[in-house]
N, C-alpha and C positions, 0 to 999 in steps of 0.2 A: 262545386263544394270545395271550400278552402281547407287547409290543413287543420285549423282549429275545429271547424265543423265536422270533419272526418273523425277526429279524435273524440269529440263529444258524442257523436253517434255510436262509435265503437264502445266507448266507456259506458254509455247509458244502456246499451244492449246487454253488456256483460253484467252490469249491476242489477238490471231487471231480472235477468235469468237467475242470478243467485238469490235474489229476494224471493222469487217464486218457488225455486226448487232446492236451493242450497246444494247444488250438484258439484261433483268433482270436475266435471267438464267446464263449469263456469269458473272455478278456481284456476284451472289450467289456462283458460282464456285470459284470466287476469294476469297470470305470470307472463304470458306471451305479450300482453299489452304493455307490461312493465319493461320488457326488453326492447320493445319498439320505441317506447317513450325515451329510454336511455339512449338508444341509437340516434334518435332525432334531437337529443339534448333538450328535452322538455324539462324545464325547471320544476322543483317541488311545488311551488305555489300555483302553477297551472294545473297540477293534478288536483289540488284542493278546489280550484274553481270548477273543474270538471265534475267533481263529486257534488258540489253545491248545486250546479246547474241541473245535473241529472236528478238529484233529490227533489228539486223544485218542480220538475216535470212529473216524477213518479209519485210524489207525496206532497202536493201543493198545500195541504191543510195543516202542515206542521206548525207548531206555535212559533211566534216571532223569536222567542228565546233561542230556539234551535238555530235559526238563521243568523242570529247575532253571534252565536258560538262559532259558526263557520267563519265569520268576519275576523274574529280573534285568531283562529287557527291560520287563516290566510296571512295575517300580518306576521305571525310567528314564522311561518314557512317561507315568507318572502325574505326575511333576514337570514334564515337558514340557507335559503337558496343562494344568496350572495356569497355567504361563507363557503358553501359547498363548491360553487364554481371557482372561487379563488383557490380553494384546496386542490381542486382538480387541475387547475392551471399550474400550481406549484408541482404537482406530481408529474405533469407532462414535461415541465422544465427539468425536474430532477432526472427523469428518464433520459432526456436528451444529453444532460451533463454526464450521466453514467455511460452512455454510449460513446461520448467524446473521450471520456477518461479511459475506456477500454481500448479505443483506437490509439490514444496517446501512449498507453502502457505497452501495446504491441509494437509501436514505433520505437519506444525506448529499448525494448528487448532486442530489436533489430540493430539499433544504432550502437548500443553498449555491449552487445553480445561478445563473449570471449570464450575460448575453449581452454580447458585444463590440459597443459602439455603432457605428453608421455616421455619420460626421461629415464634412461638407464641409471639405476642407483638412487633415484629420488622419487618417492611416492608423494602425490599431492591430492589433497581433498579440499573441496570448496563448496560452500553453500551460501546463497544470499536470498532472503525472503523478505519482501516488503510488508510493513504493518498495514498499509493501505494498498491501493492499486498501483500508485507510483512509488518507485524506490528511490530513497534519498541516499542509499549506500551504493558504492561502485567498487568493483574489483576488476583487475585486468592482468593478463599474463603475456609476456613476450619471450619466446624461446629462440635464443640466438645460437642455433646449432649446438656444437659441442662446447661452446664457450660459457654460456650462462643462461639462467632463467631469471627474468625480471618479473617482479610482482608489485602491483600497486593496489592499495585498499584506501578508500576515501569515504568521507561522510559529510554531507552538506548539513549545516545547521539551519534547518528549514525543511519543509515537507511539500508534497504535491508537485504540480507541474513546474513551478519555478526551480525547485531542487533538481528535477529531472533535466530541465534545460541546462542547468548549471553543470551537471554531470556530463552531458553531451559535449559541452564546450571543453571541459577538462579532457575528455577522451580524445577529441580531435586535436587539441593542443599538444597532447602527449605524442600523438602520431606524427606531428609535424616536427618533433625534436629527436629524431633517431640518433643524431650524433652525440647527444648528451645522455642517452639512457643508460650508459655504463657507469655514470657517476650520479648516484642518488641525490647528492647535494645540488648539483647543477640542474637536475630535473625539477626539484622543488623550487629552486630559485627562479627558473624560467616560468613555471606554472604560477608562481606567486605573482609575478609581474602581470601575467595574463588576467588572473582573477582580480587583482587590484584595479586594473584599468577597465574591466568589462562587467563586473558584478556589482550589484547594489550594495551600498554601505551596510545594510542590515543583514547581509548574508555572508557567512564565512564557511570555509571548508577545512576539515582536518584531513591529513593524508599521511600514509606511510608508504615509502617507496624503497624497495630492496632489490639488490642484484646478487643472485647466488652464483658464485663462480664454480663451475662444475669440476674444473681441474684441481683447484686448491681446496674446494669445499669450505669456502669462506663466504659468509653473508655480509655484504656491504649494504648499509641502510642509513636512511635519514627520516626524520619525522617532522611534520608540521602540526604539532599539537594533537596528534592522533592518540587514541586509546593505546596504552602500552600493551604489547603482546607478552607471550611467555616463551621462554626457551627451556625445553626439557632436556636435561642431561641424562642420557640413557644409562650410562655406567653407574651413576650415583642415584638414579631414580629420583631426581629432585627437579623442582620447577623454579626458574628464576625469572624475574621481570625483565623483559626486553626493553630496557629504558632508552629513550632517545628524546632529547629536548629540542624544541623548535616552535616558533610562533605560527599560529594558524595562517593559512593562505588568505591573502586579500587584505591583511591589516596594514602592512608597510611594504611598499614595493622594493625597498632596499634591504630587506631582511636577508641574512645569510644563514645557511643551514649546515650544521656540523655533520660530518660523515662518521659513522660508527662501523665497527667490524665485530663479527662473531664467528669463531671457528666452529665447524659442525662435524662431529664424529659419527661413526656408524651407530644407529639407534637413537641419535638426537632428533629432536623435533622443534620446528619453529611454528608457533601458534599465533596467528594474527586475527584480529576481530574488530568489529565496530562497537560503539558503546551500547548498542541495543542488546549485546550479549552480556556485558558486565553489569549493565543497569537493568537487568531483568527484574521486574517488580512483582513481588508476591504480596499476599495479604499482610505480611509482617514488614514489608519494605523491600529495598534493593538487596539482592544477594551479595555476599562478600566474595572477593576474588578467591579466597580459600575454598569457598563452596564450589565455585566454578572449577577450580583445580581438582576437587574431589570427583566431580562428574567426569572430567577428562581422564583422570587416573583410573576410573572404573573400566574404561574401554581402551586403555593404553596399548594393549596387545593387538588391537584390531587395525586393519588398514585405515589410513587417514580419512578416506571418504566415508567409511562406516562410522568412524568416530564423530565426524561433524554431523552426520545424519542423526545419530543417537543423541548427541548433545542437544540438538535442536528439538528433537522429540521430547526430551526430558524437561527442558526449559519452557517449552510451549505448554506442557502439562502443568507446570508450576504456575503459569499465568492463566490457567483455566482456558487455554486454547485461544486467548485473545492477546496478540502481540501489541505492545504499546509503543514499540519503536522498531525500525528496520533492523533486521538480524543478518549479520554477515560474519562468517568464520572461515578461515583458511588454515590448513595444516600442511607443512612440508616436512617429510621424514626421510633422512638419509638411511638407505638400506644396505649400501656397500661402498 
């Protein structure tokens, strides 16, 4: 007895039992038969054929119109079966892609992982949350002993795996330039040449690179088209834009970047972010920078890590817990 004959016999037995007794046992057997058919990938049109064949055996005297109706149902379910199998194939492919994305995301976390340094007299808070599985934002710290803390924050104009691969290249390019990392301008100029030579013309990167000198408490920084941060002057309780001009990485390999400086006093804060923070989109549109300042100001007395956590919580709520862009924010606060 082949597979088809076995299924027909099982189905006919279940149908006859139910037609005779309408028992719960027969309904349960039908449920089990359905699971077996799914496991064996029996298409819907074959189930219709089983029904028709079983009815012809159990009730051969039905009118021709009944059998014609089965023919119509069989045609309908044949088309449905093709669509169902295609849908199932897409689901299987989607599941495979999701698993691959999870693996890629874990690899990205490993490759781009950085730790927030513990520095006497300087408190640091940092948070980066991807809108999807892969993060198009990147931040990195380098602590050069008692001399300086270097911080980089970047954003790829693009999403997904290409953006993640781009960030991996940036990270390892930075690691290969230790002699330049005390000069933000030189760092960006070197990275710009790497990006221009190795990244597709459709993909660009914004980046802020800063070196905070621990002895002089001066922030030296340069920017490649990155979202302007804020400088909070503690004694005056005022926020200033941390402006720095510069072309995006990857546009022109000969681009030069200007180096800026900002003195930092006790109680002052440096606030860096990606455009996923300032371009937080609500039902009314993007939030204004003044609105973002008001959120920061609400938590200004808290430690930097608590501030970034609470700002993320508030802005996530504004977007109904659906991030539309990668979110990265870093705060450095001089405490003594």
